[in-house]
PyMOL commands that place a pseudoatom at each C-alpha (Angstrom):
pseudoatom trace, name=CA, resn=MET, resi=1, chain=A, elem=C, hetatm=0, pos=[-64.958, -50.732, -13.572]
pseudoatom trace, name=CA, resn=ALA, resi=2, chain=A, elem=C, hetatm=0, pos=[-63.335, -48.201, -15.910]
pseudoatom trace, name=CA, resn=THR, resi=3, chain=A, elem=C, hetatm=0, pos=[-63.320, -48.888, -19.624]
pseudoatom trace, name=CA, resn=GLN, resi=4, chain=A, elem=C, hetatm=0, pos=[-59.962, -49.032, -21.371]
pseudoatom trace, name=CA, resn=ALA, resi=5, chain=A, elem=C, hetatm=0, pos=[-60.649, -45.646, -23.030]
pseudoatom trace, name=CA, resn=GLU, resi=6, chain=A, elem=C, hetatm=0, pos=[-61.004, -43.974, -19.618]
pseudoatom trace, name=CA, resn=LYS, resi=7, chain=A, elem=C, hetatm=0, pos=[-57.475, -45.018, -18.633]
pseudoatom trace, name=CA, resn=TYR, resi=8, chain=A, elem=C, hetatm=0, pos=[-55.746, -42.705, -21.088]
pseudoatom trace, name=CA, resn=THR, resi=9, chain=A, elem=C, hetatm=0, pos=[-54.257, -39.253, -20.371]
pseudoatom trace, name=CA, resn=TYR, resi=10, chain=A, elem=C, hetatm=0, pos=[-56.734, -36.529, -21.341]
pseudoatom trace, name=CA, resn=GLN, resi=11, chain=A, elem=C, hetatm=0, pos=[-56.504, -32.750, -21.305]
pseudoatom trace, name=CA, resn=THR, resi=12, chain=A, elem=C, hetatm=0, pos=[-59.221, -30.217, -22.063]
pseudoatom trace, name=CA, resn=PHE, resi=13, chain=A, elem=C, hetatm=0, pos=[-58.576, -26.538, -22.674]
pseudoatom trace, name=CA, resn=TRP, resi=14, chain=A, elem=C, hetatm=0, pos=[-60.338, -23.505, -24.104]
pseudoatom trace, name=CA, resn=SER, resi=15, chain=A, elem=C, hetatm=0, pos=[-59.256, -22.426, -27.586]
pseudoatom trace, name=CA, resn=LYS, resi=16, chain=A, elem=C, hetatm=0, pos=[-59.890, -18.729, -28.148]
pseudoatom trace, name=CA, resn=GLU, resi=17, chain=A, elem=C, hetatm=0, pos=[-59.068, -19.186, -31.826]
pseudoatom trace, name=CA, resn=ASP, resi=18, chain=A, elem=C, hetatm=0, pos=[-61.729, -21.894, -32.273]
pseudoatom trace, name=CA, resn=GLY, resi=19, chain=A, elem=C, hetatm=0, pos=[-64.166, -20.537, -29.701]
pseudoatom trace, name=CA, resn=GLU, resi=20, chain=A, elem=C, hetatm=0, pos=[-64.579, -24.021, -28.244]
pseudoatom trace, name=CA, resn=PHE, resi=21, chain=A, elem=C, hetatm=0, pos=[-63.098, -26.410, -25.735]
pseudoatom trace, name=CA, resn=VAL, resi=22, chain=A, elem=C, hetatm=0, pos=[-60.537, -28.803, -27.196]
pseudoatom trace, name=CA, resn=SER, resi=23, chain=A, elem=C, hetatm=0, pos=[-59.861, -32.207, -25.665]
pseudoatom trace, name=CA, resn=THR, resi=24, chain=A, elem=C, hetatm=0, pos=[-56.691, -34.136, -26.478]
pseudoatom trace, name=CA, resn=VAL, resi=25, chain=A, elem=C, hetatm=0, pos=[-55.252, -37.478, -25.408]
pseudoatom trace, name=CA, resn=ALA, resi=26, chain=A, elem=C, hetatm=0, pos=[-51.481, -37.909, -24.941]
pseudoatom trace, name=CA, resn=GLU, resi=27, chain=A, elem=C, hetatm=0, pos=[-51.344, -41.529, -26.100]
pseudoatom trace, name=CA, resn=PHE, resi=28, chain=A, elem=C, hetatm=0, pos=[-53.095, -40.654, -29.384]
pseudoatom trace, name=CA, resn=PRO, resi=29, chain=A, elem=C, hetatm=0, pos=[-51.604, -37.273, -30.398]
pseudoatom trace, name=CA, resn=SER, resi=30, chain=A, elem=C, hetatm=0, pos=[-53.510, -37.156, -33.695]
pseudoatom trace, name=CA, resn=LEU, resi=31, chain=A, elem=C, hetatm=0, pos=[-56.935, -37.317, -31.974]
pseudoatom trace, name=CA, resn=SER, resi=32, chain=A, elem=C, hetatm=0, pos=[-58.893, -34.382, -30.582]
pseudoatom trace, name=CA, resn=TRP, resi=33, chain=A, elem=C, hetatm=0, pos=[-62.504, -33.341, -30.024]
pseudoatom trace, name=CA, resn=MET, resi=34, chain=A, elem=C, hetatm=0, pos=[-64.020, -29.871, -29.908]
pseudoatom trace, name=CA, resn=ASP, resi=35, chain=A, elem=C, hetatm=0, pos=[-67.284, -28.665, -28.369]
pseudoatom trace, name=CA, resn=ASP, resi=36, chain=A, elem=C, hetatm=0, pos=[-68.640, -25.492, -26.782]
pseudoatom trace, name=CA, resn=ASP, resi=37, chain=A, elem=C, hetatm=0, pos=[-69.068, -27.483, -23.548]
pseudoatom trace, name=CA, resn=ALA, resi=38, chain=A, elem=C, hetatm=0, pos=[-65.981, -28.889, -21.779]
pseudoatom trace, name=CA, resn=GLY, resi=39, chain=A, elem=C, hetatm=0, pos=[-67.783, -31.997, -20.554]
pseudoatom trace, name=CA, resn=ARG, resi=40, chain=A, elem=C, hetatm=0, pos=[-69.138, -32.837, -24.003]
pseudoatom trace, name=CA, resn=SER, resi=41, chain=A, elem=C, hetatm=0, pos=[-65.682, -32.259, -25.477]
pseudoatom trace, name=CA, resn=GLN, resi=42, chain=A, elem=C, hetatm=0, pos=[-64.192, -34.780, -23.043]
pseudoatom trace, name=CA, resn=GLU, resi=43, chain=A, elem=C, hetatm=0, pos=[-67.016, -37.263, -23.592]
pseudoatom trace, name=CA, resn=GLY, resi=44, chain=A, elem=C, hetatm=0, pos=[-66.736, -36.985, -27.374]
pseudoatom trace, name=CA, resn=LEU, resi=45, chain=A, elem=C, hetatm=0, pos=[-63.032, -37.694, -27.275]
pseudoatom trace, name=CA, resn=ARG, resi=46, chain=A, elem=C, hetatm=0, pos=[-63.430, -40.652, -24.893]
pseudoatom trace, name=CA, resn=ASN, resi=47, chain=A, elem=C, hetatm=0, pos=[-66.032, -42.125, -27.253]
pseudoatom trace, name=CA, resn=LEU, resi=48, chain=A, elem=C, hetatm=0, pos=[-63.692, -41.589, -30.210]
pseudoatom trace, name=CA, resn=VAL, resi=49, chain=A, elem=C, hetatm=0, pos=[-60.817, -43.258, -28.345]
pseudoatom trace, name=CA, resn=ALA, resi=50, chain=A, elem=C, hetatm=0, pos=[-63.081, -46.225, -27.551]
pseudoatom trace, name=CA, resn=GLU, resi=51, chain=A, elem=C, hetatm=0, pos=[-63.891, -46.555, -31.273]
pseudoatom trace, name=CA, resn=VAL, resi=52, chain=A, elem=C, hetatm=0, pos=[-60.213, -46.334, -32.229]
pseudoatom trace, name=CA, resn=LEU, resi=53, chain=A, elem=C, hetatm=0, pos=[-59.330, -48.974, -29.629]
pseudoatom trace, name=CA, resn=SER, resi=54, chain=A, elem=C, hetatm=0, pos=[-62.009, -51.302, -31.026]
pseudoatom trace, name=CA, resn=ASP, resi=55, chain=A, elem=C, hetatm=0, pos=[-60.701, -50.776, -34.559]
pseudoatom trace, name=CA, resn=LEU, resi=56, chain=A, elem=C, hetatm=0, pos=[-57.089, -51.404, -33.515]
pseudoatom trace, name=CA, resn=GLU, resi=57, chain=A, elem=C, hetatm=0, pos=[-58.020, -54.586, -31.659]
pseudoatom trace, name=CA, resn=ALA, resi=58, chain=A, elem=C, hetatm=0, pos=[-60.251, -55.834, -34.504]
pseudoatom trace, name=CA, resn=ASN, resi=59, chain=A, elem=C, hetatm=0, pos=[-57.402, -55.343, -36.987]
pseudoatom trace, name=CA, resn=GLY, resi=60, chain=A, elem=C, hetatm=0, pos=[-54.751, -56.920, -34.757]
pseudoatom trace, name=CA, resn=GLU, resi=61, chain=A, elem=C, hetatm=0, pos=[-52.857, -53.650, -34.470]
pseudoatom trace, name=CA, resn=VAL, resi=62, chain=A, elem=C, hetatm=0, pos=[-50.854, -52.459, -31.492]
pseudoatom trace, name=CA, resn=VAL, resi=63, chain=A, elem=C, hetatm=0, pos=[-52.916, -50.696, -28.814]
pseudoatom trace, name=CA, resn=PRO, resi=64, chain=A, elem=C, hetatm=0, pos=[-50.930, -47.986, -26.982]
pseudoatom trace, name=CA, resn=GLN, resi=65, chain=A, elem=C, hetatm=0, pos=[-50.510, -48.665, -23.281]
pseudoatom trace, name=CA, resn=PRO, resi=66, chain=A, elem=C, hetatm=0, pos=[-51.939, -45.874, -21.083]
pseudoatom trace, name=CA, resn=PHE, resi=67, chain=A, elem=C, hetatm=0, pos=[-49.233, -43.808, -19.346]
pseudoatom trace, name=CA, resn=GLY, resi=68, chain=A, elem=C, hetatm=0, pos=[-50.821, -44.659, -15.992]
pseudoatom trace, name=CA, resn=GLU, resi=69, chain=A, elem=C, hetatm=0, pos=[-50.144, -48.356, -16.576]
pseudoatom trace, name=CA, resn=ARG, resi=70, chain=A, elem=C, hetatm=0, pos=[-46.553, -47.956, -17.786]
pseudoatom trace, name=CA, resn=THR, resi=71, chain=A, elem=C, hetatm=0, pos=[-43.545, -48.544, -15.574]
pseudoatom trace, name=CA, resn=PHE, resi=72, chain=A, elem=C, hetatm=0, pos=[-40.862, -45.869, -15.602]
pseudoatom trace, name=CA, resn=SER, resi=73, chain=A, elem=C, hetatm=0, pos=[-37.319, -46.518, -14.357]
pseudoatom trace, name=CA, resn=GLY, resi=74, chain=A, elem=C, hetatm=0, pos=[-36.651, -42.910, -13.400]
pseudoatom trace, name=CA, resn=ARG, resi=75, chain=A, elem=C, hetatm=0, pos=[-33.673, -42.841, -15.744]
pseudoatom trace, name=CA, resn=PHE, resi=76, chain=A, elem=C, hetatm=0, pos=[-33.234, -41.280, -19.165]
pseudoatom trace, name=CA, resn=ASN, resi=77, chain=A, elem=C, hetatm=0, pos=[-30.252, -39.955, -21.099]
pseudoatom trace, name=CA, resn=VAL, resi=78, chain=A, elem=C, hetatm=0, pos=[-30.047, -36.463, -22.517]
pseudoatom trace, name=CA, resn=ARG, resi=79, chain=A, elem=C, hetatm=0, pos=[-27.419, -35.292, -24.967]
pseudoatom trace, name=CA, resn=VAL, resi=80, chain=A, elem=C, hetatm=0, pos=[-26.416, -31.645, -24.653]
pseudoatom trace, name=CA, resn=SER, resi=81, chain=A, elem=C, hetatm=0, pos=[-23.697, -29.482, -26.122]
pseudoatom trace, name=CA, resn=SER, resi=82, chain=A, elem=C, hetatm=0, pos=[-20.330, -29.497, -24.386]
pseudoatom trace, name=CA, resn=SER, resi=83, chain=A, elem=C, hetatm=0, pos=[-20.784, -25.824, -23.474]
pseudoatom trace, name=CA, resn=LEU, resi=84, chain=A, elem=C, hetatm=0, pos=[-24.141, -26.477, -21.789]
pseudoatom trace, name=CA, resn=HIS, resi=85, chain=A, elem=C, hetatm=0, pos=[-22.664, -29.505, -19.990]
pseudoatom trace, name=CA, resn=ARG, resi=86, chain=A, elem=C, hetatm=0, pos=[-19.850, -27.287, -18.682]
pseudoatom trace, name=CA, resn=LYS, resi=87, chain=A, elem=C, hetatm=0, pos=[-22.297, -24.568, -17.573]
pseudoatom trace, name=CA, resn=LEU, resi=88, chain=A, elem=C, hetatm=0, pos=[-24.502, -27.073, -15.733]
pseudoatom trace, name=CA, resn=ALA, resi=89, chain=A, elem=C, hetatm=0, pos=[-21.489, -28.664, -14.052]
pseudoatom trace, name=CA, resn=VAL, resi=90, chain=A, elem=C, hetatm=0, pos=[-20.229, -25.246, -12.897]
pseudoatom trace, name=CA, resn=ASP, resi=91, chain=A, elem=C, hetatm=0, pos=[-23.692, -24.239, -11.655]
pseudoatom trace, name=CA, resn=ALA, resi=92, chain=A, elem=C, hetatm=0, pos=[-23.993, -27.522, -9.738]
pseudoatom trace, name=CA, resn=ALA, resi=93, chain=A, elem=C, hetatm=0, pos=[-20.580, -27.057, -8.178]
pseudoatom trace, name=CA, resn=ARG, resi=94, chain=A, elem=C, hetatm=0, pos=[-21.476, -23.528, -7.097]
pseudoatom trace, name=CA, resn=GLU, resi=95, chain=A, elem=C, hetatm=0, pos=[-24.576, -24.912, -5.375]
pseudoatom trace, name=CA, resn=GLY, resi=96, chain=A, elem=C, hetatm=0, pos=[-22.584, -27.735, -3.801]
pseudoatom trace, name=CA, resn=VAL, resi=97, chain=A, elem=C, hetatm=0, pos=[-24.668, -30.514, -5.365]
pseudoatom trace, name=CA, resn=SER, resi=98, chain=A, elem=C, hetatm=0, pos=[-24.032, -33.207, -7.948]
pseudoatom trace, name=CA, resn=LEU, resi=99, chain=A, elem=C, hetatm=0, pos=[-24.714, -32.514, -11.584]
pseudoatom trace, name=CA, resn=ASN, resi=100, chain=A, elem=C, hetatm=0, pos=[-27.525, -35.085, -11.481]
pseudoatom trace, name=CA, resn=ALA, resi=101, chain=A, elem=C, hetatm=0, pos=[-29.154, -33.405, -8.458]
pseudoatom trace, name=CA, resn=TRP, resi=102, chain=A, elem=C, hetatm=0, pos=[-28.841, -29.993, -10.145]
pseudoatom trace, name=CA, resn=VAL, resi=103, chain=A, elem=C, hetatm=0, pos=[-30.470, -31.183, -13.376]
pseudoatom trace, name=CA, resn=VAL, resi=104, chain=A, elem=C, hetatm=0, pos=[-33.282, -32.925, -11.445]
pseudoatom trace, name=CA, resn=GLN, resi=105, chain=A, elem=C, hetatm=0, pos=[-33.901, -29.677, -9.544]
pseudoatom trace, name=CA, resn=LYS, resi=106, chain=A, elem=C, hetatm=0, pos=[-34.006, -27.710, -12.787]
pseudoatom trace, name=CA, resn=LEU, resi=107, chain=A, elem=C, hetatm=0, pos=[-36.382, -30.176, -14.439]
pseudoatom trace, name=CA, resn=ALA, resi=108, chain=A, elem=C, hetatm=0, pos=[-38.681, -30.197, -11.403]
pseudoatom trace, name=CA, resn=SER, resi=109, chain=A, elem=C, hetatm=0, pos=[-38.977, -26.409, -11.474]
pseudoatom trace, name=CA, resn=ALA, resi=110, chain=A, elem=C, hetatm=0, pos=[-39.509, -26.171, -15.243]
for i in range(1, 110): cmd.bond("trace and resi %d" % i, "trace and resi %d" % (i + 1))
show_as sticks, trace
zoom trace
């Protein structure tokens, strides 16, 4: 069975500037761990997240829900300038699709 810390969204990348691998976790943007070995970087961060989770729970604080356990409706609103709205609507019309379909296509290819 996976521990709660393993359920979060991790990323590890090489940092040329630091000369080490950096691991980050999306649900805790202020946390990171660096090591010259990618596996140790990931392990260090998972251990840190486990400690943070224990501290949050012990203090009765809110524990962020992992993205993988969240439910998403598939809907969100975006406010844009009237000129961008016009451009997108024209582009969608030229392609013969709805504005919604055009924006979804653009987001998917971003």
